[in-house]
N, C-alpha and C positions, 0 to 999 in steps of 0.2 A: 504347274499345278492345274491349270485349266486343261492341259493336254490329257490329264487323266479322266476328265469329265467329257471332253469333246475329242473324239479320236481322229476326226478329220482335220488335218493341218490346213487344208484349203478352206474349210468352214471357219476355222479360227482366224485365218487371214482376212476372210470376207467380213467377219464380225468386227475385227479391228478396223478395217477399212471404212465400213459404213457407220459403225456405232460409236467410235471415238469422236468423230466430227460429223454431225448429222447433215451438214450441207454438202458432203462429199457425194459426187456422182461418178459413175464409171460404166463402161460397156465391156462386153466380153473380150474383145481383142486387146483392149488396153490393159485389162486384168491379166491376160495371158502374158503380155510383155512384162508387166510389173512383177508378177509372181514367179515367172519362169516355169509355169506348169501348163499342162495340156488344156485345150479349150474344153474337152469333154468333162474333165474333173471339175473345172470351174462352172461349166454350164449346169451340171447336175446339182451342185450346191446352190447356185443362184436360183434355179427352179424350185428347189426345196424351200429356200428362205422366202421366195415370193409366194409360193403356195401356202406357207404358214402365215403369210401376211406381214412378215418382218421387213420385207423389201417391197417397194413399188417400182413400176417401170413405165416408161413412155417411149414411143418411137420418135426419133429425130432423124428424118431421112430413112436410111436403111440400118440405123443403129438403134438397138434397144438399150436405153439408158436406165441404170438402176440407181436407187437411193434408199436410205433407211426410211421406213414408215414411222415417222415420229408420233403418229396417232395410235400406233399399236399399244395395247395396254402394258406390254412388257418392255417397251422401248427404254424407259428410264432404268429399269432393272438391268437390262443387258448393257446399257451405257455404263452404269456403275460397276458392273462386273469387269468390263474392259478396262476401266480406270484402275480397278484393283489388280487386274492381271499385269498391267505394266508398272504398278506401284505408285501411281500418282496420289492415291489416297494417303499413303504413308508419307510421301514427300510433303504433302500439305500439312499433315499432322506433325511431322518431325521438324520441318524447316520453316514453313511460312507462318504458322501460328505462333512461333516463338520469336520471330523477328520484330514484331510489334508495329512497325511503321510501313508495312507493305500495303499498297493500295490496290494493285492488280497483279495477277500472274497469268502469263500466256504460255501455252504449249506451242512450240515451234518445231521446225525440222520434220523428220520423217513421221513422227507420231501425229503431227497436225494434219498430215496427208493420209493417216490411217495405216501407215506401214510400221511393222515391228522393227525395233532397232535396239542395239546395245547401248545407245546413248539417248538420254532424255534432254532435250533442249528447252530451257525455260527462259522467259523474259520477265524480270521482276521490276515493278515500278513502285518507287517510294524512297524513303530515307532509310537506307539499309546499312548496317554495320558489316562491312565486307569480311572482316576477320572472323566474326561470329558466324556469318553465313558459311564460310569455308569449313569451319569445324562442324556445323550442322550437316552440311552436304556430305562430308566424309562419313558421318554416321548413317545418313540416309542411303548412301551408295551401298553400304554393306547390308542394309535391310532389304533393298529392292534388287540387289545384284545387277545393277546397271550403272553406267557412268552418268553423271549429271553435269551438263554444260549450261552455263548461265550467262545472262547479259543483264546488267543493272542500269536502269534509267531513273533519274529523279523525275518528279512530276513535270517540271519545265522541259527537261530534255525529251521526255516522252511526247509531249505536245508538239514539239518541233521535229520529231523523228520521222524517218521514212521507212516504216515497217513494210515488209513485203506484202503486196496485195495480190490480186489475181485469183487463180484457182484455189490456192491453199494459203490464205493468210494465217498468221498465228491465231490460235484458238484460245479465247478467254476461258480459263478454268477456275479462277478464283477472283473475287472482288470484295473489297472492304465494305462496299455498299450493300 
């Protein structure tokens, strides 16, 4: 759907990369390797987004590091569009709201790193009926046209878990609080 509004596939990849997880940073060569595209196409889109104020940059040594400008007036809107593009809004609506005892939901895997994927990885924390969850996920997968992979923790298990940290820890996308 978004491809009809934004014709540049590179721009869509950059928006996903920076606007799904606002703490994501990247530089030109890393994006070239990640996207498998030429540096010229990526550089053009980075410059356009920076000129529009959507991205900020800083020099670290000889690398120009880019990140989303969270202070931009459209940041929240673009973030929500990216969530809708991958279908997370519908997953939350279809799955999480109906489970009742969910305390937190995290986005993990490729999407937490701002990369498009056929699979949405979720970490759910709470007292969850697994059989009901499976039925809801089956419905949600047909709505979002992606596979949904999930991991369930009770509150106690989550407190003692070793969630991945580092550059791209899971991204909190929903909380009961």
